[in-house]
C-alpha positions as CSV (number, residue, x, y, z in Angstrom):
1,X,126.3,78.6,96.8
2,X,125.3,82.1,95.9
3,X,124.2,82.4,92.2
4,X,123.1,85.1,89.8
5,X,120.5,84.2,87.1
6,X,118.2,85.8,84.6
7,X,114.5,86.5,85.2
8,X,112.0,89.2,84.1
9,X,110.8,92.3,85.9
10,X,107.2,93.6,85.9
11,X,107.7,95.3,82.6
12,X,109.0,92.0,81.0
13,X,112.6,93.2,80.8
14,X,115.2,90.6,81.3
15,X,117.2,91.4,84.5
16,X,119.6,89.8,86.9
17,X,118.4,88.3,90.2
18,X,120.2,86.3,92.9
19,X,119.6,83.6,95.4
20,X,121.3,80.7,97.2
21,X,121.4,77.0,96.5
22,X,122.2,74.9,99.6
23,X,123.5,71.4,99.0
24,X,123.2,68.5,101.6
25,X,126.5,66.8,102.6
26,X,125.2,63.4,101.7
27,X,125.7,61.1,98.7
28,X,122.8,59.8,96.7
29,X,119.8,61.4,95.1
30,X,118.0,64.4,96.7
31,X,114.6,65.9,96.4
32,X,114.4,69.6,95.4
33,X,112.7,72.2,97.6
34,X,112.1,75.9,96.9
35,X,111.8,78.1,100.0
36,X,110.7,81.7,100.2
37,X,111.5,84.3,102.8
38,X,109.1,86.7,104.6
39,X,108.9,90.5,104.1
40,X,112.2,92.3,103.8
41,X,113.1,95.8,102.7
42,X,116.9,95.9,103.3
43,X,118.6,94.8,100.1
44,X,121.3,92.8,101.9
45,X,119.1,90.9,104.3
46,X,118.9,87.8,102.0
47,X,120.5,84.5,101.7
48,X,122.9,85.2,98.8
49,X,124.6,87.9,100.9
50,X,124.3,86.2,104.4
51,X,123.4,82.5,104.6
52,X,121.7,83.2,108.0
53,X,118.8,84.7,106.0
54,X,118.3,81.4,104.3
55,X,118.1,79.5,107.6
56,X,115.1,77.5,106.3
57,X,117.2,76.3,103.4
58,X,120.0,75.3,105.7
59,X,117.6,73.3,107.8
60,X,116.1,71.6,104.7
61,X,119.6,70.7,103.4
62,X,120.5,69.3,106.8
63,X,117.8,66.6,106.3
64,X,118.7,65.8,102.7
65,X,117.0,68.4,100.4
66,X,118.7,70.5,97.8
67,X,117.2,73.9,98.7
68,X,116.7,76.8,96.2
69,X,116.2,80.1,98.1
70,X,115.5,83.1,95.9
71,X,116.4,86.6,97.1
72,X,113.5,88.1,95.0
73,X,113.7,91.1,92.7
74,X,115.0,94.2,94.5
75,X,117.3,92.2,96.8
76,X,120.9,90.9,96.5
77,X,122.2,91.9,93.1
78,X,118.9,93.4,92.0
79,X,118.6,97.2,92.8
80,X,115.1,97.9,91.6
81,X,112.2,98.6,93.9
82,X,110.9,95.2,95.0
83,X,107.5,94.4,93.4
84,X,106.1,93.4,96.7
85,X,103.2,90.9,96.5
86,X,103.0,91.1,92.7
87,X,101.8,87.7,91.7
88,X,103.4,87.3,88.3
89,X,107.0,88.2,89.3
90,X,106.7,86.5,92.7
91,X,106.2,83.3,90.7
92,X,108.5,83.9,87.8
93,X,111.5,85.0,89.9
94,X,111.2,81.9,92.1
95,X,110.7,79.6,89.2
96,X,113.7,81.0,87.3
97,X,115.8,80.5,90.4
98,X,114.6,76.9,90.6
99,X,115.7,76.3,87.0
100,X,119.1,77.9,87.8
101,X,119.4,75.6,90.9
102,X,118.6,72.6,88.8
103,X,121.1,73.6,86.2
104,X,123.8,74.1,88.9
105,X,123.1,70.6,90.1
106,X,123.3,69.1,86.6
107,X,126.7,70.9,86.0
108,X,128.1,69.7,89.3
109,X,126.9,66.1,89.3
110,X,124.4,66.6,92.2
111,X,121.7,64.1,91.6
112,X,118.0,65.1,92.0
113,X,115.0,62.9,92.0
114,X,111.6,63.9,90.5
115,X,110.2,65.3,93.8
116,X,109.6,69.1,94.2
117,X,108.4,70.7,97.4
118,X,107.5,74.4,98.0
119,X,107.4,76.3,101.2
120,X,107.6,79.8,102.7
121,X,106.4,82.0,105.5
122,X,104.5,85.3,105.5
123,X,105.3,87.0,102.2
124,X,107.0,83.7,101.4
125,X,103.7,81.9,102.0
126,X,102.2,84.1,99.4
127,X,105.1,83.5,97.0
128,X,104.7,79.7,97.5
129,X,101.0,79.9,96.5
130,X,101.8,82.1,93.5
131,X,104.6,79.9,92.4
132,X,102.6,76.6,92.8
133,X,99.8,78.1,90.7
134,X,102.2,79.2,87.9
135,X,104.0,75.8,87.9
136,X,100.6,74.0,87.5
137,X,99.5,76.4,84.8
138,X,102.6,76.6,82.6
139,X,105.5,74.4,83.7
140,X,104.2,70.8,84.0
141,X,106.7,69.8,81.3
142,X,109.5,71.1,83.5
143,X,108.3,70.4,87.1
144,X,105.6,68.5,88.9
145,X,104.9,69.8,92.4
146,X,104.9,67.0,95.0
147,X,103.4,69.1,97.8
148,X,103.5,72.7,99.1
149,X,103.2,74.4,102.4
150,X,102.2,78.1,102.2
151,X,102.6,79.4,105.8
152,X,100.9,82.6,107.2
153,X,100.6,84.1,103.7
154,X,98.3,87.1,102.7
155,X,96.6,85.0,100.0
156,X,93.5,87.1,100.1
157,X,95.1,90.6,99.7
158,X,91.9,92.6,99.7
159,X,90.6,90.8,102.8
160,X,94.0,91.4,104.5
161,X,93.9,95.1,103.6
162,X,90.4,95.4,105.0
163,X,91.6,93.8,108.2
164,X,94.4,96.3,108.5
165,X,92.5,99.4,107.7
166,X,89.5,98.5,109.9
167,X,91.7,98.0,112.9
168,X,93.4,101.4,112.2
169,X,96.2,100.7,114.7
170,X,98.5,98.2,113.0
171,X,101.9,97.2,114.5
172,X,103.6,96.9,111.1
173,X,102.6,100.0,109.0
174,X,105.6,99.3,106.7
175,X,103.8,96.4,105.1
176,X,100.8,98.2,103.6
177,X,103.0,101.2,102.8
178,X,105.4,98.9,100.9
179,X,102.5,97.4,99.0
180,X,101.0,100.7,98.0
181,X,104.4,102.0,96.9
182,X,105.2,98.8,94.9
183,X,101.9,98.7,93.1
184,X,102.2,102.4,92.4
185,X,105.5,101.6,90.6
186,X,104.4,98.4,88.9
187,X,101.2,99.8,87.5
188,X,102.5,103.4,86.9
189,X,99.8,105.1,88.9
190,X,101.8,108.1,90.0
191,X,99.3,108.5,92.9
192,X,101.5,108.7,96.0
193,X,100.1,112.2,96.7
194,X,96.6,110.7,96.7
195,X,97.5,107.7,98.9
196,X,99.8,109.1,101.6
197,X,99.5,112.1,103.9
198,X,102.3,114.6,104.0
199,X,105.2,114.1,104.7
200,X,104.9,110.3,104.0
201,X,104.0,110.9,100.3
202,X,107.6,112.1,100.0
203,X,109.4,110.0,102.6
204,X,108.0,106.5,101.8
205,X,110.0,106.1,98.5
206,X,113.2,107.1,100.5
207,X,112.4,104.6,103.3
208,X,112.2,101.8,100.8
209,X,115.5,102.5,98.9
210,X,116.9,99.2,100.1
211,X,119.0,100.6,103.0
212,X,116.5,100.1,105.9
213,X,114.9,97.1,107.4
214,X,111.1,97.0,107.9
215,X,111.6,97.4,111.6
216,X,113.6,100.6,111.1
217,X,110.9,101.8,108.7
218,X,108.1,101.0,111.2
219,X,109.9,103.2,113.8
220,X,109.5,106.1,111.4
221,X,105.8,105.5,110.6
222,X,102.7,106.1,112.7
223,X,100.8,103.0,113.9
224,X,97.5,104.7,113.3
225,X,96.9,104.3,109.6
226,X,94.6,107.3,109.7
227,X,97.8,109.3,110.3
228,X,99.6,107.7,107.4
229,X,97.0,107.3,104.6
230,X,94.6,109.9,103.3
231,X,91.1,109.5,104.4
232,X,89.6,109.6,100.9
233,X,91.9,106.8,99.8
234,X,90.9,104.6,102.7
235,X,87.2,105.3,102.3
236,X,87.3,104.7,98.5
237,X,89.3,101.5,99.0
238,X,86.7,100.2,101.4
239,X,83.5,101.2,99.6
240,X,84.3,101.5,95.8
241,X,84.3,98.1,93.9
242,X,86.2,99.9,91.1
243,X,88.9,101.4,93.3
244,X,92.2,101.0,91.5
245,X,94.1,99.6,94.6
246,X,91.2,97.3,95.4
247,X,91.3,95.9,91.8
248,X,95.0,95.4,92.0
249,X,94.7,93.5,95.3
250,X,92.1,91.2,93.9
251,X,94.1,90.6,90.7
252,X,97.2,89.7,92.7
253,X,95.5,87.2,95.1
254,X,96.6,83.8,93.8
255,X,93.5,81.8,94.6
256,X,91.8,81.4,91.2
257,X,93.1,77.9,90.4
258,X,92.7,74.3,91.5
259,X,96.0,72.7,92.7
260,X,96.6,69.1,91.8
261,X,99.3,68.4,94.5
262,X,98.4,68.5,98.2
263,X,98.7,71.9,99.9
264,X,99.1,72.3,103.7
265,X,98.3,75.8,104.8
266,X,99.9,76.6,108.2
267,X,98.9,79.7,110.1
268,X,98.8,81.0,113.7
269,X,95.3,81.9,114.9
270,X,96.7,84.8,117.0
271,X,98.6,86.4,114.0
272,X,98.2,90.2,114.3
273,X,100.2,90.9,111.1
274,X,98.6,88.6,108.5
275,X,95.2,87.5,109.7
276,X,94.4,83.8,110.2
277,X,91.3,84.2,108.0
278,X,93.7,84.0,105.0
279,X,94.2,80.3,105.6
280,X,90.4,79.6,106.0
281,X,89.6,81.7,102.9
282,X,92.3,80.0,100.8
283,X,91.2,76.5,101.8
284,X,87.6,77.2,101.0
285,X,88.2,78.9,97.6
286,X,90.8,76.3,96.5
287,X,88.4,73.4,97.4
288,X,85.5,75.1,95.7
289,X,87.7,75.5,92.6
290,X,88.2,71.7,92.5
291,X,91.4,71.1,94.5
292,X,91.7,67.5,95.8
293,X,93.7,68.1,99.0
294,X,94.0,71.3,101.0
295,X,94.5,71.2,104.7
296,X,94.9,73.9,107.4
297,X,97.2,73.3,110.3
298,X,96.5,75.9,113.0
299,X,99.3,77.0,115.3
């Protein structure tokens, strides 16, 4: 079922967002699961438009879960620039979708038990972590997480950015470009001319207007980041602790908490897009913060 619900944007405006709720064809009581997709840039490549983009929700429903699958801001009915890897709205958009899914179930006599599971891959792994953190901090009267599985997520954003820029040649230049563009919008930097070389300072906003997939955008970008980003920007990001982009990356890394429910981090050790070190760092930091159960499953 495709649904439209209310959430907030990065400026705290109330806006419409969309997603899909997938219901199992079984009688009885079901657990609830929130599932989060990986990086997209084409507005229509989401579950509310085409259920194939919510395939993980379809699989979950086939084994008895009620699946809540948010499109995210900037996709489906939302026409704003997606606030890519922005912790606060990654969490709030998914939590508000979860509330809408639960309301739909209540209004349609679909019975839920008290279990709540969270999962997602790549960007969705990051969203899973951000959402779990926010649920623990501010929603324990509404939801109690049973367990979560953040998969292949860039939980340590600054560490991930360093991995990318130190390798220079990166197969998915759209990812870091999207992140710089999104943060420039969210924080009102107006610094695209300082970040990107010509002509990308002009073309990047056009590429991410919602009409192109990340693969199509990658075909229009150089793999060598030194051809895409200005040298001064890269050097300052690497060396200056007070660099504005560096501070935003650290601020939006959702690791400064101690989860109560078990977390299973799943990551491939040959991942060339989001480095495997994210899983190791996340486990170490969360345990140091006092988490009781954080495991890493290496693919």
